[in-house]
PAZA-521760 format. One line per 4 residues: for each residue x, y, z of C-alpha. Coordinates in steps of 0.001 Angstrom, whole numbers, plus 500000, padded with zeros to 6 digits. Layout:
// PAZA-521760
X:Y:Z | ...
END
This chain:
// PAZA-521760
706928:832351:611696 | 709693:829796:611887 | 712200:832381:613152 | 709696:833478:615776
709281:829857:616884 | 713016:829339:617223 | 713377:832550:619177 | 710552:831576:621502
712132:828147:622073 | 715508:829647:622923 | 713849:831969:625389 | 712271:829026:627184
715543:827122:627664 | 717041:827750:631090 | 720403:826905:632581 | 718814:824122:634640
717620:822422:631443 | 721177:822167:630119 | 722525:821064:633503 | 719838:818380:633614
720817:816927:630229 | 724522:816959:631032 | 723960:815279:634425 | 721855:812502:632888
724527:811906:630250 | 727237:811711:632915 | 725347:809493:635390 | 723248:807444:632948
720646:807175:635692 | 717833:809585:636549 | 718112:809132:640304 | 721887:809541:640360
721641:812586:638095 | 719108:814119:640462 | 721445:813495:643405 | 724325:815085:641493
722237:818229:640956 | 720875:818233:644498 | 717232:817918:643428 | 714545:815234:643626
713946:812636:640923 | 710471:814040:640126 | 712096:817457:639697 | 714700:816214:637212
712004:814299:635314 | 709953:817492:635078 | 712977:819491:633915 | 713744:816915:631242
710120:816934:630087 | 710247:820727:629782 | 713413:820540:627671 | 711971:817842:625413
708858:819971:624986 | 710973:822962:623946 | 712963:821036:621340 | 709988:818868:620339
712078:815696:620462 | 712801:812791:622782 | 716251:813268:624279 | 716460:810453:626838
715382:806808:626829 | 714717:805268:630233 | 714974:801576:631044 | 715462:799301:634042
719232:799621:633526 | 719206:803415:633645 | 718888:806284:631187 | 720631:806874:627868
720575:809716:625362 | 718914:809405:621984 | 720773:810501:618849 | 719168:813940:619140
720044:814017:622824 | 723710:813376:622064 | 723724:816144:619463 | 722228:818627:621918
724624:817434:624647 | 727616:818648:622645 | 726177:822140:622470 | 724837:822105:626037
728250:821164:627415 | 729906:823829:625298 | 727463:826475:626525 | 727952:825591:630175
731707:825466:629716 | 731806:828868:628032 | 729760:830403:630851 | 731946:828786:633505
735152:829959:631825 | 733737:833467:631583 | 732873:833501:635284 | 736334:832163:636133
737926:834915:634036 | 735877:837579:635840 | 736676:836062:639233 | 740394:836010:638486
740319:839788:638242 | 739377:840152:641896 | 741106:837149:643477 | 744442:835439:643058
743640:831716:643236 | 746119:828928:642663 | 745536:827386:639248 | 743886:823951:639203
744027:821348:636432 | 741267:818721:636602 | 742252:815316:635209 | 739862:812449:634525
741246:808921:634457 | 739928:805378:634321 | 740647:803261:637423 | 742545:800854:635141
744712:803679:633800 | 745231:805676:637001 | 748161:803565:638334 | 750160:803646:635098
751343:806860:633442 | 749265:809242:635567 | 751502:809331:638667 | 754684:809536:636585
753282:812377:634467 | 752146:814200:637608 | 755619:813854:639125 | 757257:815265:635988
754758:818117:635894 | 755141:819052:639565 | 758870:819558:639092 | 758096:822252:636544
754866:823677:637994 | 754923:823125:641769 | 752254:825778:642470 | 749629:824315:640117
747189:822031:641879 | 746242:818767:640160 | 742760:817399:640840 | 742416:813754:639738
738993:812190:639215 | 738331:808521:638435 | 735242:807025:636841 | 733883:805164:633840
734850:806410:630409 | 731411:807728:629407 | 731018:809702:632618 | 734476:811225:632346
733877:812292:628750 | 730591:813901:629741 | 732388:815879:632452 | 735057:816850:629929
732396:818230:627599 | 730926:820215:630511 | 734298:821778:631229 | 734525:820092:634647
737672:818299:633435 | 740589:819644:631403 | 741586:816283:629939 | 740847:812571:630217
743221:809610:630270 | 741176:806671:629072 | 739835:804810:626076 | 738487:806014:622775
734687:806014:622831 | 732075:805324:620185 | 731959:808015:617461 | 728619:809300:618760
730216:810017:622154 | 733262:811760:620666 | 731357:814745:619286 | 733427:817840:620077
736363:815774:621388 | 739754:814728:620028 | 741639:811542:620930 | 745393:810927:620873
746648:807332:621167 | 749393:806933:623790 | 750060:803206:624249 | 748540:799719:624198
747524:798114:627496 | 746949:794327:627678 | 744542:792510:629970 | 746018:789827:632242
744677:787123:634538 | 746130:787093:638063 | 745634:785051:641222 | 747149:784529:644651
750521:782821:645027 | 749965:779076:645435 | 746792:779114:643338 | 746061:775669:641800
746452:777109:638283 | 749694:778978:638991 | 752094:776142:638002 | 750304:775410:634714
752160:776268:631508 | 748882:777074:629782 | 745560:778043:631332 | 742353:777961:629296
739408:780333:629538 | 737181:777510:630774 | 739514:776947:633727 | 739539:780558:634880
735747:780773:634512 | 735397:777670:636688 | 737476:779289:639450 | 735165:782275:639734
736266:785567:638259 | 736608:789133:639479 | 735959:791529:636585 | 735185:795236:636037
731599:796429:635835 | 729519:795977:632661 | 729554:798986:630388 | 733226:799755:630936
735665:799547:628037 | 737835:796929:629717 | 734810:794751:630554 | 733878:794780:626865
737385:793523:626067 | 737108:790768:628691 | 733654:789666:627524 | 734902:789519:623936
737870:787372:625023 | 735650:784922:626884 | 733131:784700:624024 | 735926:783945:621565
736798:780968:623737 | 733212:779780:623959 | 732541:780686:627601 | 731281:783621:629637
732519:785122:632873 | 729952:782991:634714 | 727268:783726:637282 | 729807:783274:640063
731742:786310:638839 | 732085:789366:641058 | 731859:792719:639278 | 733645:795694:640798
735641:798813:640030 | 737363:798604:643421 | 740955:797440:643035 | 741275:797189:646823
738327:794800:647028 | 739578:792693:644109 | 743073:792374:645608 | 741751:791295:648972
739211:788872:647523 | 741636:786987:645268 | 744205:786927:648065 | 741858:784874:650240
740087:782707:647649 | 740772:780689:644519 | 739065:783320:642376 | 741045:784934:639563
741126:788599:638606 | 741040:789691:634976 | 742205:793280:634737 | 744502:795679:632868
748194:794950:633404 | 748933:798432:634750 | 746623:797911:637725 | 748547:794885:639033
752126:795539:637888 | 753267:796463:641401 | 751549:793376:642872 | 753274:791118:640331
756681:792627:641077 | 756089:792331:644822 | 754935:788723:644498 | 751574:789322:646183
749874:788220:642953 | 750986:785888:640168 | 750129:786023:636482 | 748430:782954:635090
749517:781576:631711 | 746433:782634:629768 | 746899:783624:626138 | 745561:787195:626308
747813:788695:623642 | 744808:789860:621603 | 743227:791775:624479 | 745408:794876:624219
743446:798103:623851 | 744400:801696:623176 | 744922:804075:626071 | 744940:807708:625081
744434:811360:625842 | 741082:813023:625147 | 740656:816794:624922 | 737875:819166:623881
738299:820039:620217 | 737202:823648:620670 | 739255:824380:623796 | 742570:826218:623802
744656:824624:626582 | 746410:826951:628997 | 750189:826983:629151 | 750084:824786:632263
747724:822256:630642 | 749961:822089:627577 | 752925:821408:629865 | 750989:818608:631571
750106:817106:628185 | 753792:816989:627280 | 754547:815262:630594 | 751831:812703:629848
753316:812046:626417 | 756780:811624:627943 | 755477:809158:630538 | 753614:807234:627824
756763:807068:625673 | 758709:805607:628585 | 755985:803019:629152 | 756070:802005:625486
759847:801583:625683 | 759533:799414:628795 | 756904:797239:627086 | 759121:796836:624017
762051:795859:626209 | 759998:793156:627944 | 758605:791701:624725
END
């Protein structure tokens, strides 16, 4: 009887059920997941309800802040992503028999990591593989990892996630990236030999969005110093907005060093003397554990490692 029940349940699961779960995991919001799938929110809610009925378990918890997977939902996500990926790879293999497309490697990267080793690695790779197209996608860590599990991405340059989110993934540490506090030239705090957390909070801060790895690092730094980012803070993932805003105000921007290195060298921003030496966090390469990278992807990985090694050497030389 139990085998019959399992068989019946498997027969009821459709491709749209798996796509629904993966989209919710990637977007962490029912409405945004529905938009990503091109369906209405009532339709995605119905699809989710059907899937939960099949597995006889709650897979998603909804709240005012969005939607998150339960423990059972995260377990099923690993297998759902693997199933969709296997199907997609099979279709790609069949298609390659009848058409000669240019190979594409899809890279996921955090906005705070994108300006650092990514461009250098891409330049190294293009010298060796000029005909391979690189498709670079930016987003929050959780969303990128969900896309990686789906097979939409070949690799992710970002942060290590919580163990529950790393199911089916492997992480390789590349380098440490510190957080810095920057402001416009001529800022009142620029001449100071030491700037305290209370002072930067009083200026008004520009910080990444809640839920991102770097925001967690910033919040932890501020809490250690007995203050928060403040209600006056502006939260954004847009580097362009942050640059323009701090250029025209006395606000300060707390962000990963790699994002503002060029601005600091050019003199368009200055680094404030905040003691942020304990804010460094690991930046690394995440791959699917069960995937066998193509020759081109392996070559790109080596280019990424080479670029990361050069960045580590530069950091050691400046220390």
